[in-house]
C-alpha positions in Angstrom: -5.8 -71.1 -8.8 -3.0 -72.5 -6.8 0.2 -74.1 -8.0 0.4 -76.2 -4.8 3.6 -74.5 -3.6 3.7 -72.3 -0.5 4.1 -68.6 -1.3 3.9 -65.4 0.7 1.0 -64.4 -1.5 -1.9 -66.5 -2.7 -1.9 -67.3 -6.4 -5.5 -66.3 -6.8 -4.8 -62.9 -5.2 -1.8 -62.3 -7.5 -3.8 -63.2 -10.6 -6.6 -60.9 -9.6 -4.0 -58.1 -9.8 -2.4 -59.0 -13.1 -4.3 -56.4 -15.2 -3.6 -53.6 -12.7 0.0 -54.7 -12.6 0.3 -54.8 -16.4 -1.3 -51.3 -16.6 1.1 -49.9 -14.0 -1.8 -48.8 -11.8 -1.2 -50.7 -8.6 -2.8 -48.6 -5.9 -0.6 -49.8 -3.1 2.6 -48.3 -4.5 6.1 -49.9 -5.0 5.7 -52.6 -2.4 2.7 -54.0 -4.2 4.6 -54.2 -7.5 7.5 -55.9 -5.7 5.1 -58.4 -4.1 3.6 -59.4 -7.5 7.1 -59.6 -9.1 8.4 -61.8 -6.3 5.5 -64.1 -6.7 5.8 -64.3 -10.5 9.6 -65.0 -10.1 8.8 -68.1 -8.0 5.6 -69.4 -9.4 5.7 -70.8 -13.0 1.9 -71.3 -13.4 1.2 -67.7 -12.5 4.1 -66.5 -14.7 2.6 -68.3 -17.6 -0.8 -66.8 -17.0 0.8 -63.3 -16.6 2.7 -63.8 -19.9 -0.5 -64.9 -21.7 -2.3 -61.8 -20.4 0.6 -59.6 -21.4 0.6 -61.0 -24.9 -3.2 -60.5 -25.3 -3.0 -57.0 -24.0 -0.2 -56.1 -26.5 -2.2 -57.7 -29.3 -5.3 -55.8 -28.5 -3.3 -52.5 -28.2 -1.7 -53.1 -31.5 -5.0 -54.0 -33.2 -6.8 -51.0 -31.8 -4.3 -48.5 -33.3 -5.9 -48.8 -36.7 -8.6 -46.5 -37.8 -11.7 -47.4 -39.8 -11.8 -46.2 -43.4 -13.7 -42.9 -43.7 -16.5 -44.5 -45.8 -17.1 -47.1 -43.1 -17.2 -44.5 -40.4 -19.8 -42.5 -42.3 -22.0 -45.6 -42.9 -21.8 -46.5 -39.2 -22.6 -42.9 -38.1 -25.4 -42.7 -40.6 -26.9 -45.9 -39.3 -26.6 -44.7 -35.7 -28.6 -41.5 -36.6 -31.3 -43.7 -38.3 -31.7 -45.8 -35.2 -31.9 -42.7 -33.0 -34.7 -41.3 -35.1 -36.5 -44.7 -35.0 -36.2 -44.8 -31.2 -37.3 -41.2 -30.7 -40.2 -41.3 -33.2 -41.1 -44.8 -32.1 
């Protein structure tokens, strides 16, 4: 992806780093964060993509905080045990 505007960093390179950036796990330290932030400040298409990924990540995190009801968990675990027995006994 490229927005057609000249940037110090390539759009595709920045978008490859979006998830690592969102997770706060940039391996190259503070300068790498600054580089992504600078690019997002000047590139509207990349900022929109970043915002979309941020919203999706937040939605997934919120959705994954719920626990399955105990009855459902027991049914799933029971079925897993059945399948294990079928596989082992063949």
